[in-house]
N, C-alpha and C positions, 0 to 999 in steps of 0.2 A: 840832957844833951844825948841825942841818938848817936850811937856808934856803928860804922859799918866797915866791913873789910873786903876790899875789892882787888881785883888785878885786871890788867888789860891784856887782851890777845891780839897780836898784830898780824894781820893777813896781809896780803899783796899790797893794796892800796887803801884799806881802812882798818878800823879797830873794832873788837868785840869787847864786852865785859863781862866779868864773872864776879859772884860773891861767895864768901865762904860760908858755908851750912855745916851742920852737924855732921853729915854725910860726904864731906869733902868740897869741890868747887863746882857751883852751877852756874850755867850761863843765865843771864837775866833777858827775859824776852817777855812777849805777849801773845795771846792767842786770838785768832780772827775767825769767828764763828760764820760759816756761809749758809746755815741752815740745814745742809745735807752732811757736812762734816765740818771740821775746823783745822786751821794751820797754825803751826807756832812759828813765829818770827823772832829773831834776836835784835836787841837795840845795836845798830851799826852808824858809825860816822866816820869822818876821814880824820879828825882830830880827836886827841883824848878829852880835851877840855869841852868842846861841844857835846860828847858822848855822856861824860859825868853830867853835865847840866840837864841833858834830855832825860838820863835816868833818874837824877834826884828830882825832877819835876813830874814825870809820868808814873815811874814805879813806886818810888818811895813816897811820893807827895809831900816833900818838905823843901824848904829853903836852904841854901848851902850855908848860911850862917847858923843854922841850928843842928849841924851834922859834924861829927869828927870823923873823917875819913882817914881809914889806913891803907895805905897804896902797897900792895906785895910787888915784887919784881914781875916784868911782864913775861910773856910766852910769845914765840914766834912760830907761826904755820907757814910752812913753805909749799 
């Protein structure tokens, strides 16, 4: 069983997600390559449940049944 440690970051109208790594907390995102340069986007949704489902499906590529998620207290960004 896979174990992940995450925390949510609350912005004004939506949530971002971070994962715990060896060097501290890192935002979970994806890169889009345009051919002449790339952009980095963060996974973002308006509810925590939707965001967690999207990250597990697209970033970790596992189902919720096979993952043990440890959630740390969230952060608010004003």
